[in-house]
Residue frames as qw, qx, qy, qz and C-alpha x, y, z in Angstrom:
[[0.504, -0.401, 0.434, -0.630, -31.20, 18.35, -17.15],
 [0.127, -0.082, 0.981, -0.122, -31.63, 14.94, -15.63],
 [0.285, -0.236, -0.756, -0.540, -34.63, 13.14, -17.10],
 [0.303, -0.497, -0.778, 0.238, -36.46, 12.88, -13.79],
 [0.084, -0.548, -0.261, 0.791, -36.62, 16.71, -13.61],
 [0.036, 0.088, 0.565, 0.820, -37.68, 17.29, -17.25],
 [0.302, -0.451, -0.515, -0.664, -41.02, 19.05, -17.66],
 [0.424, -0.512, -0.645, 0.377, -41.39, 19.55, -13.90],
 [0.106, -0.918, -0.165, -0.345, -42.72, 22.76, -12.41],
 [0.333, 0.410, -0.470, 0.707, -40.29, 24.92, -10.43],
 [0.620, -0.646, -0.444, -0.019, -40.89, 24.47, -6.67],
 [0.137, 0.542, -0.395, 0.729, -39.91, 26.99, -4.00],
 [0.171, -0.135, -0.822, 0.527, -40.43, 26.80, -0.24],
 [0.287, 0.321, 0.382, -0.818, -43.43, 29.07, -0.55],
 [0.665, 0.382, -0.174, -0.618, -44.82, 27.53, -3.80],
 [0.508, -0.202, 0.837, -0.025, -45.08, 23.74, -3.68],
 [0.641, 0.469, -0.287, -0.535, -45.32, 22.49, -7.32],
 [0.125, 0.337, -0.930, -0.072, -43.70, 19.09, -6.79],
 [0.752, -0.150, -0.429, -0.478, -45.63, 15.79, -6.63],
 [0.319, 0.128, -0.821, 0.455, -44.09, 14.60, -3.37],
 [0.514, -0.571, -0.521, -0.372, -47.00, 13.64, -1.10],
 [0.669, -0.524, -0.412, 0.330, -45.16, 14.04, 2.22],
 [0.331, -0.748, -0.056, 0.572, -44.07, 17.64, 2.00],
 [0.391, 0.913, -0.078, -0.082, -42.48, 20.37, -0.08],
 [0.887, 0.151, -0.006, 0.437, -39.14, 19.21, -1.69],
 [0.315, 0.691, -0.132, 0.637, -37.68, 22.74, -1.77],
 [0.477, -0.740, 0.211, -0.425, -38.28, 23.15, 1.91],
 [0.949, -0.288, 0.122, 0.028, -36.98, 19.69, 2.82],
 [0.841, 0.125, 0.134, 0.510, -33.85, 19.93, 0.63],
 [0.319, -0.729, -0.029, 0.604, -33.11, 23.62, 1.15],
 [0.113, -0.345, 0.435, 0.824, -33.23, 24.86, -2.42],
 [0.637, 0.522, 0.187, -0.536, -35.73, 25.70, -5.13],
 [0.152, -0.290, 0.845, 0.423, -35.64, 23.37, -8.16],
 [0.661, 0.111, -0.393, -0.630, -37.61, 21.54, -10.81],
 [0.284, -0.205, 0.880, -0.321, -38.69, 18.77, -8.45],
 [0.600, -0.146, -0.650, -0.443, -40.70, 15.73, -9.14],
 [0.785, -0.536, -0.008, -0.310, -40.64, 13.54, -6.06],
 [0.128, -0.923, -0.055, 0.358, -38.03, 14.78, -5.04],
 [0.328, 0.889, -0.275, -0.161, -34.65, 14.86, -6.93],
 [0.921, 0.068, 0.067, 0.378, -31.50, 13.62, -8.46],
 [0.473, 0.254, -0.015, 0.843, -29.95, 17.07, -8.62],
 [0.209, -0.917, -0.329, 0.083, -30.23, 20.40, -6.79],
 [0.553, 0.315, -0.056, 0.769, -27.92, 23.24, -7.84],
 [0.183, -0.677, 0.010, -0.713, -29.73, 25.62, -5.53],
 [0.784, -0.458, -0.401, 0.121, -29.06, 23.56, -2.30],
 [0.433, -0.884, 0.159, 0.081, -26.91, 24.69, 0.62],
 [0.553, 0.631, -0.483, 0.250, -23.20, 25.13, -0.02],
 [0.823, -0.555, 0.078, -0.098, -21.88, 22.67, 2.52],
 [0.002, 0.811, -0.585, -0.024, -18.18, 22.77, 1.55],
 [0.275, 0.377, -0.881, -0.081, -17.57, 19.29, 0.23],
 [0.478, -0.182, -0.859, -0.024, -18.49, 15.99, 1.97],
 [0.346, -0.279, 0.325, -0.835, -21.28, 16.31, 4.55],
 [0.018, -0.156, -0.974, 0.165, -23.77, 14.25, 6.48],
 [0.369, 0.379, 0.333, -0.781, -26.89, 16.32, 5.59],
 [0.458, 0.227, 0.830, 0.224, -28.43, 13.90, 3.06],
 [0.305, 0.552, 0.593, 0.500, -29.21, 15.65, -0.23],
 [0.083, -0.915, -0.316, 0.237, -29.33, 19.18, 1.21],
 [0.352, -0.548, 0.310, 0.692, -26.17, 20.42, -0.48],
 [0.454, 0.670, -0.302, -0.504, -25.43, 21.64, -4.01],
 [0.480, -0.233, 0.834, 0.138, -25.35, 18.32, -5.86],
 [0.690, 0.365, -0.394, -0.485, -25.79, 16.35, -9.05],
 [0.884, -0.266, 0.327, -0.203, -26.34, 12.77, -8.00],
 [0.941, 0.302, -0.011, 0.151, -24.22, 11.14, -10.75],
 [0.413, 0.658, -0.381, 0.502, -21.20, 13.22, -9.70],
 [0.025, -0.452, 0.574, -0.683, -21.57, 13.56, -5.92],
 [0.351, -0.368, -0.857, 0.078, -24.37, 11.29, -4.78],
 [0.298, -0.817, -0.335, -0.364, -26.27, 12.95, -1.98],
 [0.682, -0.659, -0.143, 0.283, -23.42, 13.55, 0.48],
 [0.525, -0.221, 0.150, 0.808, -21.09, 16.05, -1.19],
 [0.216, 0.884, 0.201, -0.364, -21.62, 19.68, -2.19],
 [0.691, 0.473, 0.198, 0.510, -20.20, 20.73, -5.53],
 [0.404, -0.381, -0.051, 0.830, -17.65, 23.59, -5.42],
 [0.172, 0.363, -0.203, -0.893, -19.02, 25.37, -8.53],
 [0.472, 0.422, 0.772, 0.055, -21.85, 24.91, -10.91],
 [0.111, 0.283, -0.304, -0.903, -23.03, 26.49, -14.13],
 [0.453, 0.475, 0.732, -0.184, -26.55, 26.38, -15.53],
 [0.045, 0.194, -0.458, -0.867, -27.36, 27.17, -19.11],
 [0.456, 0.481, 0.649, -0.375, -30.97, 27.57, -20.21],
 [0.008, 0.148, -0.585, -0.798, -32.12, 27.50, -23.77],
 [0.629, 0.131, -0.025, -0.766, -35.51, 27.54, -25.58],
 [0.724, 0.014, 0.663, -0.192, -37.36, 24.26, -25.87],
 [0.761, 0.622, 0.161, -0.090, -37.29, 24.61, -29.66],
 [0.106, -0.809, 0.523, 0.249, -33.52, 24.84, -29.74],
 [0.957, 0.270, 0.087, 0.054, -31.85, 22.78, -32.39],
 [0.486, -0.629, 0.437, 0.421, -28.14, 22.21, -32.28],
 [0.737, 0.676, -0.006, -0.011, -26.52, 22.84, -35.64],
 [0.722, -0.369, 0.324, 0.488, -23.04, 21.87, -36.54],
 [0.399, 0.889, -0.166, -0.150, -20.87, 23.99, -38.76],
 [0.894, -0.022, 0.207, 0.397, -18.09, 22.18, -40.49],
 [0.141, 0.949, -0.247, -0.138, -15.03, 24.30, -41.16],
 [0.867, 0.349, -0.169, 0.313, -11.83, 23.39, -42.88],
 [0.530, -0.788, 0.197, 0.244, -8.76, 23.72, -40.68],
 [0.480, 0.791, -0.378, -0.021, -5.59, 24.78, -42.58]]
């Protein structure tokens, strides 16, 4: 996850856990997410079918789409905080 969202509480339109002082990020940006104040990504935003003029309300990941394009598909993978990636070296014939 993008660093600005790490260790943030999950915010929904009916449970405001973000630190944004001027409102609820999930309500403003139309999707529940791990918001700080407010976001660089939102995979639960509105599916707006590509380029749009509804600033940051679509399904987006800022480094790929900025705030004006909805992604076509997304995939989220969640793992435990104590996960350690291990590499297994195998010999290829």
